[in-house]
PQR file with spaces between the fields and no chain letter, atoms N, CA, C, O and H, PARSE charges and radii, in Angstrom:
ATOM       1  N    MET     1     -10.904   -5.306   24.176 -0.4000 1.5000
ATOM       2  CA   MET     1     -12.463   -5.114   24.029 -0.0000 2.0000
ATOM       3  C    MET     1     -13.330   -3.903   23.831  0.5500 1.7000
ATOM       4  O    MET     1     -13.218   -2.999   24.659 -0.5500 1.4000
ATOM       5  N    ASN     2     -14.204   -3.767   22.811 -0.4000 1.5000
ATOM       6  CA   ASN     2     -14.533   -3.218   22.577 -0.0000 2.0000
ATOM       7  C    ASN     2     -15.958   -2.868   23.643  0.5500 1.7000
ATOM       8  O    ASN     2     -16.152   -3.474   24.697 -0.5500 1.4000
ATOM       9  H    ASN     2     -14.295   -4.502   22.139  0.4000 1.0000
ATOM      10  N    ARG     3     -16.863   -1.771   23.103 -0.4000 1.5000
ATOM      11  CA   ARG     3     -18.610   -1.349   24.534 -0.0000 2.0000
ATOM      12  C    ARG     3     -18.800   -3.076   24.168  0.5500 1.7000
ATOM      13  O    ARG     3     -18.431   -3.581   25.228 -0.5500 1.4000
ATOM      14  H    ARG     3     -16.706   -1.279   22.247  0.4000 1.0000
ATOM      15  N    ASN     4     -19.073   -3.915   23.490 -0.4000 1.5000
ATOM      16  CA   ASN     4     -20.059   -4.278   22.706 -0.0000 2.0000
ATOM      17  C    ASN     4     -19.467   -5.712   23.169  0.5500 1.7000
ATOM      18  O    ASN     4     -20.200   -6.603   22.739 -0.5500 1.4000
ATOM      19  H    ASN     4     -19.372   -3.505   22.629  0.4000 1.0000
ATOM      20  N    ASN     5     -18.300   -6.249   23.958 -0.4000 1.5000
ATOM      21  CA   ASN     5     -17.647   -7.697   24.737 -0.0000 2.0000
ATOM      22  C    ASN     5     -17.402   -8.581   22.976  0.5500 1.7000
ATOM      23  O    ASN     5     -17.680   -9.711   22.575 -0.5500 1.4000
ATOM      24  H    ASN     5     -17.705   -5.525   24.308  0.4000 1.0000
ATOM      25  N    VAL     6     -16.853   -7.544   22.422 -0.4000 1.5000
ATOM      26  CA   VAL     6     -16.436   -8.436   21.175 -0.0000 2.0000
ATOM      27  C    VAL     6     -14.595   -8.125   21.193  0.5500 1.7000
ATOM      28  O    VAL     6     -13.955   -7.185   21.663 -0.5500 1.4000
ATOM      29  H    VAL     6     -16.627   -6.626   22.748  0.4000 1.0000
ATOM      30  N    ILE     7     -14.224   -9.183   20.572 -0.4000 1.5000
ATOM      31  CA   ILE     7     -12.732   -9.178   21.105 -0.0000 2.0000
ATOM      32  C    ILE     7     -12.105   -8.757   19.649  0.5500 1.7000
ATOM      33  O    ILE     7     -12.512   -9.169   18.562 -0.5500 1.4000
ATOM      34  H    ILE     7     -14.744   -9.947   20.190  0.4000 1.0000
ATOM      35  N    ILE     8     -10.904   -7.742   19.896 -0.4000 1.5000
ATOM      36  CA   ILE     8     -10.728   -7.267   18.340 -0.0000 2.0000
ATOM      37  C    ILE     8      -9.290   -7.758   18.117  0.5500 1.7000
ATOM      38  O    ILE     8      -8.428   -7.061   18.652 -0.5500 1.4000
ATOM      39  H    ILE     8     -10.574   -7.407   20.779  0.4000 1.0000
ATOM      40  N    MET     9      -8.843   -8.905   17.378 -0.4000 1.5000
ATOM      41  CA   MET     9      -7.402   -9.102   17.177 -0.0000 2.0000
ATOM      42  C    MET     9      -6.265   -8.010   16.847  0.5500 1.7000
ATOM      43  O    MET     9      -5.191   -7.603   17.290 -0.5500 1.4000
ATOM      44  H    MET     9      -9.543   -9.471   16.944  0.4000 1.0000
ATOM      45  N    ALA    10      -7.232   -7.775   15.721 -0.4000 1.5000
ATOM      46  CA   ALA    10      -6.313   -7.209   15.074 -0.0000 2.0000
ATOM      47  C    ALA    10      -6.757   -6.203   13.484  0.5500 1.7000
ATOM      48  O    ALA    10      -7.456   -6.548   12.531 -0.5500 1.4000
ATOM      49  H    ALA    10      -8.104   -8.105   15.361  0.4000 1.0000
ATOM      50  N    ARG    11      -5.951   -4.782   13.759 -0.4000 1.5000
ATOM      51  CA   ARG    11      -6.701   -3.877   12.418 -0.0000 2.0000
ATOM      52  C    ARG    11      -6.430   -4.838   11.075  0.5500 1.7000
ATOM      53  O    ARG    11      -5.507   -5.627   10.875 -0.5500 1.4000
ATOM      54  H    ARG    11      -5.383   -4.502   14.533  0.4000 1.0000
ATOM      55  N    PRO    12      -7.767   -4.425   10.079 -0.5600 1.5000
ATOM      56  CA   PRO    12      -7.248   -4.902    8.713  0.2800 2.0000
ATOM      57  C    PRO    12      -5.686   -4.156    8.378  0.5500 1.7000
ATOM      58  O    PRO    12      -5.259   -3.196    9.018 -0.5500 1.4000
ATOM      59  N    ILE    13      -4.669   -5.083    6.795 -0.4000 1.5000
ATOM      60  CA   ILE    13      -3.784   -4.436    6.543 -0.0000 2.0000
ATOM      61  C    ILE    13      -3.961   -3.854    5.902  0.5500 1.7000
ATOM      62  O    ILE    13      -4.787   -4.374    5.151 -0.5500 1.4000
ATOM      63  H    ILE    13      -5.016   -5.863    6.275  0.4000 1.0000
ATOM      64  N    LYS    14      -3.722   -2.957    5.604 -0.4000 1.5000
ATOM      65  CA   LYS    14      -4.039   -1.296    4.235 -0.0000 2.0000
ATOM      66  C    LYS    14      -3.114   -2.176    3.269  0.5500 1.7000
ATOM      67  O    LYS    14      -2.218   -3.005    3.427 -0.5500 1.4000
ATOM      68  H    LYS    14      -3.052   -2.535    6.213  0.4000 1.0000
ATOM      69  N    GLU    15      -3.776   -1.587    2.198 -0.4000 1.5000
ATOM      70  CA   GLU    15      -2.933   -2.041    0.860 -0.0000 2.0000
ATOM      71  C    GLU    15      -1.641   -1.549    0.718  0.5500 1.7000
ATOM      72  O    GLU    15      -1.348   -0.478    1.249 -0.5500 1.4000
ATOM      73  H    GLU    15      -4.504   -0.914    2.071  0.4000 1.0000
ATOM      74  N    THR    16      -0.577   -2.377   -0.123 -0.4000 1.5000
ATOM      75  CA   THR    16       0.469   -1.829   -0.494 -0.0000 2.0000
ATOM      76  C    THR    16       0.656   -0.728   -1.768  0.5500 1.7000
ATOM      77  O    THR    16       0.370   -0.740   -2.965 -0.5500 1.4000
ATOM      78  H    THR    16      -0.816   -3.248   -0.555  0.4000 1.0000
ATOM      79  N    PRO    17       1.201    0.086   -0.981 -0.5600 1.5000
ATOM      80  CA   PRO    17       1.119    1.307   -2.105  0.2800 2.0000
ATOM      81  C    PRO    17       2.084    1.007   -3.038  0.5500 1.7000
ATOM      82  O    PRO    17       3.221    0.536   -2.995 -0.5500 1.4000
ATOM      83  N    ILE    18       0.976    1.590   -4.302 -0.4000 1.5000
ATOM      84  CA   ILE    18       2.286    1.477   -5.709 -0.0000 2.0000
ATOM      85  C    ILE    18       3.291    2.249   -5.629  0.5500 1.7000
ATOM      86  O    ILE    18       3.199    3.412   -5.238 -0.5500 1.4000
ATOM      87  H    ILE    18       0.052    1.972   -4.337  0.4000 1.0000
ATOM      88  N    LEU    19       4.398    1.681   -5.998 -0.4000 1.5000
ATOM      89  CA   LEU    19       5.399    3.070   -6.048 -0.0000 2.0000
ATOM      90  C    LEU    19       5.921    3.355   -8.297  0.5500 1.7000
ATOM      91  O    LEU    19       5.956    2.459   -9.139 -0.5500 1.4000
ATOM      92  H    LEU    19       4.472    0.736   -6.315  0.4000 1.0000
ATOM      93  N    TYR    20       6.198    4.806   -8.507 -0.4000 1.5000
ATOM      94  CA   TYR    20       6.419    4.996   -9.792 -0.0000 2.0000
ATOM      95  C    TYR    20       7.645    5.868   -9.396  0.5500 1.7000
ATOM      96  O    TYR    20       8.036    6.360   -8.337 -0.5500 1.4000
ATOM      97  H    TYR    20       6.169    5.534   -7.823  0.4000 1.0000
ATOM      98  N    GLY    21       8.105    5.860  -10.715 -0.4000 1.5000
ATOM      99  CA   GLY    21       9.227    6.866  -11.301 -0.0000 2.0000
ATOM     100  C    GLY    21      10.589    6.430  -10.228  0.5500 1.7000
ATOM     101  O    GLY    21      11.046    5.322   -9.947 -0.5500 1.4000
ATOM     102  H    GLY    21       7.787    5.461  -11.575  0.4000 1.0000
ATOM     103  N    LYS    22      11.049    8.019   -9.722 -0.4000 1.5000
ATOM     104  CA   LYS    22      11.875    7.354   -8.598 -0.0000 2.0000
ATOM     105  C    LYS    22      12.110    6.436   -8.233  0.5500 1.7000
ATOM     106  O    LYS    22      12.951    5.648   -8.664 -0.5500 1.4000
ATOM     107  H    LYS    22      10.678    8.920   -9.951  0.4000 1.0000
ATOM     108  N    ASP    23      11.317    6.316   -7.226 -0.4000 1.5000
ATOM     109  CA   ASP    23      10.362    5.527   -5.877 -0.0000 2.0000
ATOM     110  C    ASP    23      11.391    4.414   -6.867  0.5500 1.7000
ATOM     111  O    ASP    23      12.613    4.461   -7.011 -0.5500 1.4000
ATOM     112  H    ASP    23      10.633    6.957   -6.876  0.4000 1.0000
ATOM     113  N    ALA    24      10.492    3.529   -7.402 -0.4000 1.5000
ATOM     114  CA   ALA    24      10.702    2.654   -7.465 -0.0000 2.0000
ATOM     115  C    ALA    24      11.405    2.023   -8.588  0.5500 1.7000
ATOM     116  O    ALA    24      11.258    0.870   -8.992 -0.5500 1.4000
ATOM     117  H    ALA    24       9.500    3.491   -7.285  0.4000 1.0000
ATOM     118  N    GLU    25      12.355    3.124   -9.131 -0.4000 1.5000
ATOM     119  CA   GLU    25      13.979    2.750   -9.854 -0.0000 2.0000
ATOM     120  C    GLU    25      14.288    2.321   -8.424  0.5500 1.7000
ATOM     121  O    GLU    25      14.257    1.145   -8.063 -0.5500 1.4000
ATOM     122  H    GLU    25      12.475    4.061   -8.803  0.4000 1.0000
ATOM     123  N    ARG    26      14.570    3.290   -7.682 -0.4000 1.5000
ATOM     124  CA   ARG    26      15.279    2.851   -6.304 -0.0000 2.0000
ATOM     125  C    ARG    26      15.027    1.691   -5.721  0.5500 1.7000
ATOM     126  O    ARG    26      16.007    1.015   -5.406 -0.5500 1.4000
ATOM     127  H    ARG    26      14.595    4.246   -7.975  0.4000 1.0000
ATOM     128  N    PHE    27      13.432    1.079   -5.381 -0.4000 1.5000
ATOM     129  CA   PHE    27      13.297    0.140   -4.987 -0.0000 2.0000
ATOM     130  C    PHE    27      13.983   -1.212   -6.114  0.5500 1.7000
ATOM     131  O    PHE    27      14.769   -2.067   -5.707 -0.5500 1.4000
ATOM     132  H    PHE    27      12.636    1.628   -5.636  0.4000 1.0000
ATOM     133  N    LEU    28      13.754   -1.175   -6.751 -0.4000 1.5000
ATOM     134  CA   LEU    28      14.547   -1.682   -7.922 -0.0000 2.0000
ATOM     135  C    LEU    28      15.972   -2.459   -7.808  0.5500 1.7000
ATOM     136  O    LEU    28      16.456   -3.591   -7.816 -0.5500 1.4000
ATOM     137  H    LEU    28      13.115   -0.481   -7.082  0.4000 1.0000
ATOM     138  N    ASN    29      16.298   -1.158   -7.702 -0.4000 1.5000
ATOM     139  CA   ASN    29      17.748   -1.670   -7.266 -0.0000 2.0000
ATOM     140  C    ASN    29      18.448   -2.158   -5.928  0.5500 1.7000
ATOM     141  O    ASN    29      19.437   -2.880   -5.799 -0.5500 1.4000
ATOM     142  H    ASN    29      15.905   -0.239   -7.696  0.4000 1.0000
ATOM     143  N    GLU    30      17.570   -1.494   -4.876 -0.4000 1.5000
ATOM     144  CA   GLU    30      17.838   -2.248   -3.816 -0.0000 2.0000
ATOM     145  C    GLU    30      17.435   -3.591   -4.206  0.5500 1.7000
ATOM     146  O    GLU    30      18.325   -4.424   -4.381 -0.5500 1.4000
ATOM     147  H    GLU    30      16.767   -0.907   -4.981  0.4000 1.0000
ATOM     148  N    MET    31      16.128   -3.937   -4.376 -0.4000 1.5000
ATOM     149  CA   MET    31      16.345   -5.314   -4.539 -0.0000 2.0000
ATOM     150  C    MET    31      16.980   -6.644   -5.188  0.5500 1.7000
ATOM     151  O    MET    31      16.612   -7.818   -5.167 -0.5500 1.4000
ATOM     152  H    MET    31      15.405   -3.261   -4.233  0.4000 1.0000
ATOM     153  N    LYS    32      18.318   -5.849   -5.902 -0.4000 1.5000
ATOM     154  CA   LYS    32      19.059   -6.454   -6.986 -0.0000 2.0000
ATOM     155  C    LYS    32      20.393   -6.683   -6.046  0.5500 1.7000
ATOM     156  O    LYS    32      21.047   -7.725   -5.982 -0.5500 1.4000
ATOM     157  H    LYS    32      18.617   -4.895   -5.919  0.4000 1.0000
ATOM     158  N    ASP    33      20.659   -5.347   -5.270 -0.4000 1.5000
ATOM     159  CA   ASP    33      21.962   -5.376   -4.414 -0.0000 2.0000
ATOM     160  C    ASP    33      21.654   -5.909   -3.119  0.5500 1.7000
ATOM     161  O    ASP    33      21.976   -5.221   -2.150 -0.5500 1.4000
ATOM     162  H    ASP    33      20.129   -4.502   -5.321  0.4000 1.0000
ATOM     163  N    VAL    34      21.143   -6.904   -2.945 -0.4000 1.5000
ATOM     164  CA   VAL    34      20.659   -7.119   -1.837 -0.0000 2.0000
ATOM     165  C    VAL    34      22.199   -8.058   -0.934  0.5500 1.7000
ATOM     166  O    VAL    34      23.014   -8.824   -1.449 -0.5500 1.4000
ATOM     167  H    VAL    34      20.881   -7.463   -3.732  0.4000 1.0000
ATOM     168  N    LYS    35      22.070   -7.469    0.887 -0.4000 1.5000
ATOM     169  CA   LYS    35      23.290   -8.044    1.014 -0.0000 2.0000
ATOM     170  C    LYS    35      22.744   -9.518    1.875  0.5500 1.7000
ATOM     171  O    LYS    35      21.595   -9.420    2.305 -0.5500 1.4000
ATOM     172  H    LYS    35      21.408   -6.848    1.306  0.4000 1.0000
ATOM     173  N    PRO    36      23.416  -10.772    2.139 -0.5600 1.5000
ATOM     174  CA   PRO    36      23.201  -11.319    2.883  0.2800 2.0000
ATOM     175  C    PRO    36      24.286  -11.148    4.366  0.5500 1.7000
ATOM     176  O    PRO    36      25.476  -10.918    4.581 -0.5500 1.4000
ATOM     177  N    ALA    37      22.902  -11.450    5.252 -0.4000 1.5000
ATOM     178  CA   ALA    37      23.463  -11.277    7.044 -0.0000 2.0000
ATOM     179  C    ALA    37      24.666  -11.708    6.849  0.5500 1.7000
ATOM     180  O    ALA    37      25.229  -12.436    6.032 -0.5500 1.4000
ATOM     181  H    ALA    37      21.936  -11.637    5.078  0.4000 1.0000
ATOM     182  N    SER    38      25.128  -10.712    8.377 -0.4000 1.5000
ATOM     183  CA   SER    38      26.342  -11.430    8.099 -0.0000 2.0000
ATOM     184  C    SER    38      26.567  -12.935    9.171  0.5500 1.7000
ATOM     185  O    SER    38      25.502  -13.552    9.188 -0.5500 1.4000
ATOM     186  H    SER    38      24.670  -10.121    9.041  0.4000 1.0000
ATOM     187  N    GLU    39      27.386  -13.462    9.817 -0.4000 1.5000
ATOM     188  CA   GLU    39      27.329  -14.158   10.808 -0.0000 2.0000
ATOM     189  C    GLU    39      27.464  -13.789   11.965  0.5500 1.7000
ATOM     190  O    GLU    39      27.227  -14.577   12.880 -0.5500 1.4000
ATOM     191  H    GLU    39      28.251  -12.961    9.803  0.4000 1.0000
ATOM     192  N    GLU    40      27.873  -12.517   12.205 -0.4000 1.5000
ATOM     193  CA   GLU    40      27.890  -11.876   13.997 -0.0000 2.0000
ATOM     194  C    GLU    40      25.985  -11.481   13.758  0.5500 1.7000
ATOM     195  O    GLU    40      25.586  -11.083   14.852 -0.5500 1.4000
ATOM     196  H    GLU    40      28.066  -11.877   11.461  0.4000 1.0000
ATOM     197  N    GLU    41      25.022  -11.483   12.909 -0.4000 1.5000
ATOM     198  CA   GLU    41      24.497  -10.613   12.664 -0.0000 2.0000
ATOM     199  C    GLU    41      22.997  -11.863   13.361  0.5500 1.7000
ATOM     200  O    GLU    41      22.044  -11.746   14.132 -0.5500 1.4000
ATOM     201  H    GLU    41      25.346  -11.806   12.020  0.4000 1.0000
ATOM     202  N    LYS    42      23.657  -13.069   12.420 -0.4000 1.5000
ATOM     203  CA   LYS    42      22.665  -14.159   12.321 -0.0000 2.0000
ATOM     204  C    LYS    42      22.674  -14.640   13.934  0.5500 1.7000
ATOM     205  O    LYS    42      21.726  -15.060   14.598 -0.5500 1.4000
ATOM     206  H    LYS    42      24.430  -13.164   11.793  0.4000 1.0000
ATOM     207  N    GLN    43      24.094  -14.430   14.336 -0.4000 1.5000
ATOM     208  CA   GLN    43      24.149  -14.945   15.441 -0.0000 2.0000
ATOM     209  C    GLN    43      23.163  -14.631   16.743  0.5500 1.7000
ATOM     210  O    GLN    43      22.425  -15.181   17.560 -0.5500 1.4000
ATOM     211  H    GLN    43      24.864  -14.090   13.797  0.4000 1.0000
ATOM     212  N    ARG    44      23.736  -13.241   16.300 -0.4000 1.5000
ATOM     213  CA   ARG    44      22.713  -12.431   17.566 -0.0000 2.0000
ATOM     214  C    ARG    44      21.227  -12.657   16.913  0.5500 1.7000
ATOM     215  O    ARG    44      20.400  -12.115   17.646 -0.5500 1.4000
ATOM     216  H    ARG    44      24.335  -12.794   15.636  0.4000 1.0000
ATOM     217  N    VAL    45      20.865  -13.024   16.241 -0.4000 1.5000
ATOM     218  CA   VAL    45      19.180  -13.313   15.712 -0.0000 2.0000
ATOM     219  C    VAL    45      19.046  -14.975   16.436  0.5500 1.7000
ATOM     220  O    VAL    45      18.106  -14.929   17.230 -0.5500 1.4000
ATOM     221  H    VAL    45      21.538  -13.464   15.645  0.4000 1.0000
ATOM     222  N    ARG    46      19.460  -15.915   16.422 -0.4000 1.5000
ATOM     223  CA   ARG    46      19.675  -16.760   17.151 -0.0000 2.0000
ATOM     224  C    ARG    46      19.397  -17.092   18.694  0.5500 1.7000
ATOM     225  O    ARG    46      18.702  -17.853   19.367 -0.5500 1.4000
ATOM     226  H    ARG    46      20.223  -15.952   15.777  0.4000 1.0000
ATOM     227  N    ALA    47      20.403  -16.017   18.870 -0.4000 1.5000
ATOM     228  CA   ALA    47      20.515  -16.239   20.472 -0.0000 2.0000
ATOM     229  C    ALA    47      19.021  -15.257   21.068  0.5500 1.7000
ATOM     230  O    ALA    47      18.511  -15.695   22.099 -0.5500 1.4000
ATOM     231  H    ALA    47      20.967  -15.399   18.323  0.4000 1.0000
ATOM     232  N    SER    48      18.332  -13.920   20.397 -0.4000 1.5000
ATOM     233  CA   SER    48      17.434  -13.928   20.608 -0.0000 2.0000
ATOM     234  C    SER    48      15.705  -14.657   20.104  0.5500 1.7000
ATOM     235  O    SER    48      14.555  -14.469   20.500 -0.5500 1.4000
ATOM     236  H    SER    48      18.746  -13.564   19.559  0.4000 1.0000
ATOM     237  N    TYR    49      16.132  -15.236   19.402 -0.4000 1.5000
ATOM     238  CA   TYR    49      15.105  -15.976   19.467 -0.0000 2.0000
ATOM     239  C    TYR    49      14.473  -16.969   21.466  0.5500 1.7000
ATOM     240  O    TYR    49      13.626  -16.991   22.358 -0.5500 1.4000
ATOM     241  H    TYR    49      17.067  -15.388   19.080  0.4000 1.0000
ATOM     242  N    GLU    50      16.361  -17.825   20.712 -0.4000 1.5000
ATOM     243  CA   GLU    50      16.234  -18.614   21.980 -0.0000 2.0000
ATOM     244  C    GLU    50      15.852  -17.983   23.124  0.5500 1.7000
ATOM     245  O    GLU    50      15.099  -18.582   23.892 -0.5500 1.4000
ATOM     246  H    GLU    50      17.049  -17.808   19.987  0.4000 1.0000
ATOM     247  N    ARG    51      16.089  -17.294   23.284 -0.4000 1.5000
ATOM     248  CA   ARG    51      15.608  -16.425   24.635 -0.0000 2.0000
ATOM     249  C    ARG    51      14.420  -16.362   25.104  0.5500 1.7000
ATOM     250  O    ARG    51      13.913  -16.525   26.213 -0.5500 1.4000
ATOM     251  H    ARG    51      16.701  -16.807   22.660  0.4000 1.0000
ATOM     252  N    ILE    52      13.971  -16.038   23.829 -0.4000 1.5000
ATOM     253  CA   ILE    52      12.045  -15.728   23.618 -0.0000 2.0000
ATOM     254  C    ILE    52      11.622  -17.111   23.647  0.5500 1.7000
ATOM     255  O    ILE    52      10.834  -17.475   24.521 -0.5500 1.4000
ATOM     256  H    ILE    52      14.384  -15.906   22.928  0.4000 1.0000
ATOM     257  N    LYS    53      12.092  -17.972   22.724 -0.4000 1.5000
ATOM     258  CA   LYS    53      11.586  -19.709   22.884 -0.0000 2.0000
ATOM     259  C    LYS    53      11.626  -20.167   24.100  0.5500 1.7000
ATOM     260  O    LYS    53      10.830  -21.013   24.510 -0.5500 1.4000
ATOM     261  H    LYS    53      12.732  -17.676   22.014  0.4000 1.0000
ATOM     262  N    LYS    54      12.979  -19.422   25.120 -0.4000 1.5000
ATOM     263  CA   LYS    54      12.294  -20.059   26.480 -0.0000 2.0000
ATOM     264  C    LYS    54      11.051  -19.490   27.607  0.5500 1.7000
ATOM     265  O    LYS    54      10.538  -20.031   28.586 -0.5500 1.4000
ATOM     266  H    LYS    54      13.625  -18.735   24.788  0.4000 1.0000
ATOM     267  N    LEU    55      10.862  -18.233   27.002 -0.4000 1.5000
ATOM     268  CA   LEU    55      10.389  -17.277   27.332 -0.0000 2.0000
ATOM     269  C    LEU    55       8.535  -17.543   27.175  0.5500 1.7000
ATOM     270  O    LEU    55       7.750  -17.082   28.003 -0.5500 1.4000
ATOM     271  H    LEU    55      11.279  -17.794   26.206  0.4000 1.0000
ATOM     272  N    ALA    56       8.149  -18.267   26.098 -0.4000 1.5000
ATOM     273  CA   ALA    56       7.168  -18.925   25.971 -0.0000 2.0000
ATOM     274  C    ALA    56       6.966  -19.418   26.550  0.5500 1.7000
ATOM     275  O    ALA    56       7.862  -20.031   27.132 -0.5500 1.4000
ATOM     276  H    ALA    56       8.787  -18.641   25.425  0.4000 1.0000
ATOM     277  N    THR    57       5.429  -19.622   26.965 -0.4000 1.5000
ATOM     278  CA   THR    57       5.408  -20.775   27.479 -0.0000 2.0000
ATOM     279  C    THR    57       3.815  -21.559   27.287  0.5500 1.7000
ATOM     280  O    THR    57       3.512  -22.589   27.890 -0.5500 1.4000
ATOM     281  H    THR    57       4.702  -19.124   26.493  0.4000 1.0000
ATOM     282  N    PHE    58       3.125  -21.010   26.558 -0.4000 1.5000
ATOM     283  CA   PHE    58       1.907  -21.345   25.990 -0.0000 2.0000
ATOM     284  C    PHE    58       1.761  -21.986   25.097  0.5500 1.7000
ATOM     285  O    PHE    58       2.503  -21.927   24.116 -0.5500 1.4000
ATOM     286  H    PHE    58       3.371  -20.174   26.068  0.4000 1.0000
ATOM     287  N    MET    59       0.501  -22.977   25.227 -0.4000 1.5000
ATOM     288  CA   MET    59       1.163  -24.001   24.254 -0.0000 2.0000
ATOM     289  C    MET    59       0.408  -23.252   22.433  0.5500 1.7000
ATOM     290  O    MET    59      -0.343  -22.301   22.217 -0.5500 1.4000
ATOM     291  H    MET    59      -0.102  -23.025   26.023  0.4000 1.0000
ATOM     292  N    MET    60       1.105  -24.288   21.457 -0.4000 1.5000
ATOM     293  CA   MET    60       0.729  -23.877   20.170 -0.0000 2.0000
ATOM     294  C    MET    60       0.197  -25.069   19.565  0.5500 1.7000
ATOM     295  O    MET    60      -0.227  -25.039   18.410 -0.5500 1.4000
ATOM     296  H    MET    60       1.715  -25.061   21.632  0.4000 1.0000
């Protein structure tokens, strides 16, 4: 809350910067070479999700 008792939920998202030159080339090359997550990584993420889901007691 700020001084006027107004709840501020989040700050505005800034615009995404435009990439030029070697930064743009590097980004495009990395996007072409995306490797899928390993089964181990997927299992770790699923386990984390299940733990968080059990902790979440709020209504949606």
